[in-house]
N, C-alpha and C positions, 0 to 999 in steps of 0.2 A: 415323660418318664419312660423307662423301659417297661415292657409289657407286664412284668410280674410285680410292678409296684402300683401304688394308688394312682389314679388318674387325676383326681382333683380332691379338694377338701370341701365336701358338701356342707351347706349351712345346717345348723341344728334347728329344731323346731322352737319357735319363740312365742307360741300361744296366740291369743286373740289380737289381731291388728289388721289393717288393710295392706300394709307393705312393710318390708324390713330390709336391712342391709347386713352383710357379713364380710369381714376381711380376716384372712389368716396368712401366716408366714411359717414355713416349715423347712425341715432338713430331711432328705432321704440319703441314707448311707448304706452302701454294701458292706456286709460284715465278713463274708468269706470270698475267696478268690473265684469261685464258680458263680457267684451272684445268686445262690439259692436262699441265702438269709439276708434280709434287709431290715433296717430300722427306719421308721418314719416318726419324727417328732414335730409337733407344731403347737403354736399358740394362736388364738383367734378371739375376736370380739364381735358382738352383734348389737345393733340398735334397731328400733322399730317405731312405727307410728302408733297413735291412738286409734281405736276403732272409728273415730270421727274425723280423722285427717289422713292424708296420703304421703306424708313425709317419712321416708324410710330411715332417716337419721334423727328423728324427733327426740327419742329418749333412750338411755342405756338399757340393755336387756341382759347380756350374758358375756362372761369371760371364760375361756376354755383353755386348758393345757392337756395335751394328749400325747401318749407314747404307745407306739404299736410296733410289733415285730412280725415280719412275714417270712414264711418258709415255703418254698416251692419244692414239693417232695415227689413230683412226677411231672412229665412233660406238660400235662394239662391241668394239674391240680395244685392248689395253694391253700394254706390256712394261715390265720394270724391270731395273735392274742394281744390284748391291749388293756391299759388302765387310763382313766381319764378323771380329771377334776374340773368341776364346773361351778361357777358362782353366778346365780341368776337372780335378776331383779323381779319382784312380784308386785303386780298392780291389781287394783280392784276392777271388776268387770263392768261396773256402772259409772256413769258420769259423776265427777270429773276425772275418773280413772287415776286416783291418787294411789300412793304406795300402800301395800298391805302392812300389817303389823304382826310379825316382823317383815321388813321389806326385802330381805335377802334369803334365798334358800341355797345351801351348799349341797353339792352332789358328788359322790364318788361312784364311779362306774367301772365295772369289769365287763369285757365282751370278747367274743371270739367269732371269726368268720371262716367259712369254707366256700371256696370258689372253684368253678370249673371254667377253664379258659379255652375257647374255640377261636383259633386265629388263622387268618389268611393274609395275603400280601397287603391288602388295604383295609381290612376290617378285623375287628376283635369283638366277640360276643362273650359276656361274662355273667352267668347267673350266680348269685351269691345268697347264702343263708347266714344270718347273723343272730346271735343270742346275747342279750344284754342282761346284766344284773345291776340294779341301781339302788343306792341307799341315799337318804336325804337328811340334812341337818339344818338347824337354825344358825344364825351368825355366831352364836356362842357355842356351837356344836351340841346343843341340846336336841332332843328328838323333834323332828318336824311333824306336821300333821300327816303327810304321806311318808310312811316309814320305809317302805320297800316296794320294788316293782320288778317283775319279770317281763321282758319284752322281746318278741321275736320279729325279725325283719327279713323280708324276701325282696331281692332286687334283681332286675335285669338291666344290664348296661351294654350299650353299643358304642364302639369307638371307630371312627372312619378317618383314615389318613388322607389328607388332601394333597399331599406331595409324596414323591418317592422317598425322600429323606425323612419323612414323618415329622417335619418341623411344625407343620400346621395340622391340627386335628379338630374334629367335631365329636363331642361326647354327649350322648343322651341316655337317660336312665329313668326307670319307673320302679318305685319301691313302696311296698305295703307294710304297715306296722300293726302288730297285734300285741296286747299287753293285759296284765292283771296286776292290780295294786293292792297293798295292804295299808289301810289307814290306822292311826294310833288307836289302840284298844278295840280293834275290830278284826274280823277274820279276813282272809284273802278274798278279794273280789273275783268275779268271773273273767275268764280269758276271752277277750273280744277284739274285733277289728277296731282300730282307733283313727287311723289317718293314712293318707298316701302322699308321696312326694315325687314330683316329676321335674327332672333337671335337664337343662340344655346348656352346654358349655362350648366355648371356643378355647383351644389350648395352643400356645405358641412356645416353641423351644428354640431360642437363638442358636445358631451353629457354633459360635465361638465362645459362648458364655454358658456355664453349666447351671442354668436355671430353667424352670418351667413357669410360665405365667398363664393363669386361667381366668377367663371372664365368663360369668354365667348367670342364668336365671333359674329360679326354682319356684314351682307352684306347690304350696302345701295345702292339700285338701283335707280339712279336719272334720271328723264326725261322720255319722251315717244317717241319722234321722233328718237333721237340717244342716247338711254340710256347708262349709264356707271356705273360701280360699284366702291365703295370705301370699303376696307376691314378693319374692326376694331378689335383690341384686347382690351378686357375690363376686369377690375378687380374691385370689390367693396366689402366693409366690412361693415356690419350692426350690431350694438350693440342692443340687445333686452332688453327692460325694465330696463335701468340702474338706474332708480329712484324707482324700486320695482313694483311688481304687485299690482294692486288696489284690 
């Protein structure tokens, strides 16, 4: 994708498991003739293993629909605003890891990013700050056990063009997440570090087809007292400007 768009659709965190998989398909559309405004829409789903096996496709875990708008307001600065709906399967933490009751949690999320883009001929370095506001509901839209969450995310992403035409890229990133949650009938919890996410992607953009195909790996390092890793395989496909350039 062009430099002021998203590079790939990173997997969401899927909780306790050994491994997980993520697939997403999206559309990136320029909104204005200068390319300063962009829309990115995508839908994705994830599956994961039990903590006792290693199959990343073993059981369903999440479905996501996401809409984000990007605005480049300076040569090196960009912000975005987004809304997201997520439907996530919930499982017990102990064997045989059956579904919770209720077994589905619905989430509505609002978030915003602020990014600084440092770019040279073959590399791009992008530090990003992101703030999430998350609300949760049961399948019937009654209040879930976790009612509300504030989450802050800090990411550093490096993109390296492997060719002069930028058809082949390597993308790596490190992101740390901090959050505070409010349980039902309780006060807001403390704001603490929760997890880190480390991604490595190969990105391919065919010369004659307006698509971007990304293949990646993510290590989700969860917790700080006794941290554990979940290993993700990820694939996403992004169609560029299907409604024509403005």
